C-alpha positions in Angstrom: -45.0 35.5 8.7 -44.7 36.2 4.8 -42.9 38.0 2.4 -43.3 42.0 2.1 -43.6 43.2 -1.8 -39.9 43.7 -1.9 -38.3 40.1 -1.7 -35.4 41.2 0.8 -38.1 41.4 3.7 -40.1 39.4 6.0 -43.1 40.8 7.8 -44.3 39.5 10.8 -48.0 40.2 12.1 -50.4 38.6 14.8 -52.7 36.5 14.0 -55.5 38.5 15.5 -54.2 41.5 13.4 -52.3 44.4 13.9 -49.4 46.3 12.2 -47.0 44.2 10.5 -43.2 44.3 11.9 -40.4 43.8 9.4 -37.9 41.2 10.3 -34.9 42.7 8.0 -32.8 39.5 5.9 -29.7 40.2 4.0 -30.5 37.4 1.4 -32.8 37.5 -1.4 -36.1 35.3 -0.5 -37.0 32.7 -2.8 -39.9 31.9 -0.9 -42.4 32.7 2.0 -40.9 31.6 5.3 -41.9 28.6 7.2 -42.2 28.3 11.0 -40.0 26.0 12.6 -41.6 23.8 15.3 -40.6 26.1 18.5 -42.4 29.1 17.1 -39.8 31.0 17.4 -37.4 30.7 14.2 -38.2 30.9 10.7 -36.8 29.0 7.6 -36.6 30.5 4.0 -34.4 29.9 1.1 -32.1 32.7 0.0 -29.7 33.8 -2.2 -26.7 35.9 -1.7 -27.4 39.2 -3.9 -23.4 39.6 -4.1 -22.5 36.3 -5.1 -21.8 35.4 -8.8 -22.8 33.1 -10.1 -25.9 33.3 -7.5 -25.9 30.8 -4.9 -28.8 29.0 -2.7 -29.0 28.1 0.8 -31.6 27.6 3.5 -31.6 29.7 6.2 -33.3 30.1 9.5 -33.6 33.6 11.4 -35.2 34.4 15.1 -38.7 36.2 14.9 -36.6 39.0 16.9 -34.5 39.5 14.1 -30.5 39.2 13.9 -28.5 37.3 11.8 -29.7 34.6 9.4 -27.7 31.2 10.2 -27.1 28.8 7.2 -28.7 25.6 7.3 -25.8 23.8 5.2 -28.6 23.4 2.7 -26.0 23.9 -0.2 -24.1 20.7 0.8 -27.1 18.9 0.1 -30.0 20.4 -2.4 -28.4 20.7 -5.8 -30.3 21.4 -8.6 -33.3 20.8 -9.0 -33.8 20.7 -5.1 -31.5 24.1 -4.4 -34.5 26.5 -4.8 -37.5 24.2 -3.6 -39.5 26.4 -0.9 -39.9 24.4 2.5 -43.8 23.6 2.7 -43.8 21.9 5.9 -41.3 21.7 9.0 -41.1 18.9 11.6 -38.8 18.2 14.3 -37.1 15.7 12.0 -37.6 16.5 8.5 -38.8 19.2 5.7 -41.1 18.4 3.2 -40.9 20.1 -0.4 -41.9 19.3 -4.1 -40.0 19.5 -7.1 -41.1 20.3 -10.7 -38.9 18.1 -13.4 -40.5 18.1 -16.8 -44.0 17.4 -16.9 -44.6 16.0 -13.5 -44.1 17.3 -9.6 -43.5 14.8 -6.7 -42.9 15.4 -2.8 -39.7 14.7 -1.1 -38.5 14.6 2.3 -35.3 16.6 3.5 -33.6 15.4 6.7 -33.7 18.2 8.8 -32.5 18.5 12.7 -35.1 21.5 13.6 -33.7 21.9 17.0 -30.1 22.9 15.7 -31.5 24.2 12.1 -29.3 22.0 10.0 -30.0 19.9 6.8 -28.7 16.1 7.7 -29.0 14.4 4.5 -30.1 14.1 0.7 -33.9 14.2 -0.3 -35.7 11.2 -0.4 -39.0 11.0 -2.5 -42.2 10.6 -0.9 -44.1 10.3 -4.1 -43.0 9.1 -7.5 -45.6 9.3 -10.0 -47.0 10.9 -13.1 -48.5 14.4 -12.8 -48.7 17.0 -10.5 -47.8 16.1 -6.8 -47.8 19.2 -4.8 -47.9 21.6 -1.3 -47.4 18.8 1.1 -48.1 19.7 4.9 -47.2 17.1 7.7 -48.9 16.6 11.2 -47.0 17.8 14.1 -45.6 14.4 14.8 -44.6 13.6 11.1 -46.6 10.5 10.8 -49.2 11.7 8.2 -48.6 13.9 4.8 -51.3 15.5 3.0 -50.7 16.9 -0.8 -52.2 18.0 -3.7 -52.2 15.7 -6.6 -53.8 15.9 -10.4 -52.9 14.7 -13.8 -52.6 18.8 -14.7 -53.1 21.5 -12.5 -57.2 21.0 -11.9 -56.2 19.2 -8.5 -57.0 17.0 -5.8 -56.0 16.5 -2.1 -54.0 12.9 -1.1 -53.1 12.0 2.3 -50.7 9.1 3.5 -49.0 7.8 6.6 -45.3 7.9 7.2 -43.0 6.4 10.0 -40.7 9.3 11.0 -38.2 6.6 12.1 -37.8 4.9 8.9 -39.3 7.2 6.3 -41.3 4.0 4.9 -44.6 5.6 3.7 -48.1 3.8 3.3 -50.3 3.8 0.0 -51.6 7.4 -1.0 -55.3 7.7 -0.2 -57.4 10.2 -2.3 -59.3 12.2 -0.1 -61.1 14.6 -2.6 -62.9 14.5 -6.0 -64.3 16.3 -8.5 -63.2 19.5 -10.9 -62.8 22.1 -8.1 -59.0 22.9 -8.0 -58.0 22.2 -4.4 -54.6 23.5 -3.1 -52.3 24.9 -0.2 -53.4 22.3 2.3 -52.7 22.4 5.7 -52.6 19.5 8.1 -54.0 19.7 11.9 -51.7 18.8 14.4 -53.3 15.7 15.0 -53.5 14.9 11.4 -57.0 14.2 11.6 -58.4 17.3 9.4 -56.9 19.5 6.6 -57.8 23.0 6.0 -57.0 24.0 2.3 -58.3 26.4 -0.3 -60.9 25.2 -3.1 -61.1 27.1 -6.2 -63.8 27.2 -9.0 -64.5 30.0 -11.4 -64.0 33.3 -9.5 -65.0 31.7 -6.5 -62.1 31.0 -3.6 -63.4 29.1 -0.4 -61.4 28.1 2.6 -62.4 24.6 3.4 -61.8 22.1 6.6 -62.0 18.4 5.9 -62.6 15.6 8.0 -60.3 12.4 7.0 -62.3 10.1 8.9 -65.8 11.1 7.8 -64.9 13.0 4.8 -67.2 15.9 5.6 -66.0 19.2 4.5 -66.9 22.7 6.2 -66.7 26.0 4.6 -65.2 28.5 6.6 -64.4 31.3 4.4 -65.5 32.6 0.8 -64.3 35.3 -1.4 -65.6 35.9 -4.9 -64.7 38.2 -8.0 -67.0 39.8 -10.0 
């Protein structure tokens, strides 16, 4: 699922390709939709186009369409969290990152995926200078990967987390060098990461094995 050219549309297309199908929504989308673990619903941040001043909330919608349902996020997600995009969704939490001043950090939002409800206030996963961004969790929520850099020339880090207590282990740097790495996505078992690597006019999709450090290039595009 992805955002259409207008920010009031969600488009759905098969991973095998084909004709995109629109899932219309009433709220203005502020970010790309994220899949819920059941594979039947999407989560997005939306704004009420009729409200003055503008208000924001998290909403779910089924892939078959229908009415958006509020997740009750407005109660818990105040500025600067109210517009943060849900980057990664597990059964009991959503990962976001938030820019504050010259830094960005990763937070976990308590979330009941079965009910589609935000259940608590954001708690920090990282709290450090620099840019910590694009978090992605394994299916069981025990491993998190995210980008990190003193500026926007980025590398990737990984860490373990106890879903029950929210206690995290120390971050471990898993890439190095001056290539800009972004959009990490953890495999279901948390053993591999797919991400985008960009150097100059070349962009690659790579897969990193966290145990061995071996990288595999699976796609590349270049601009003249």
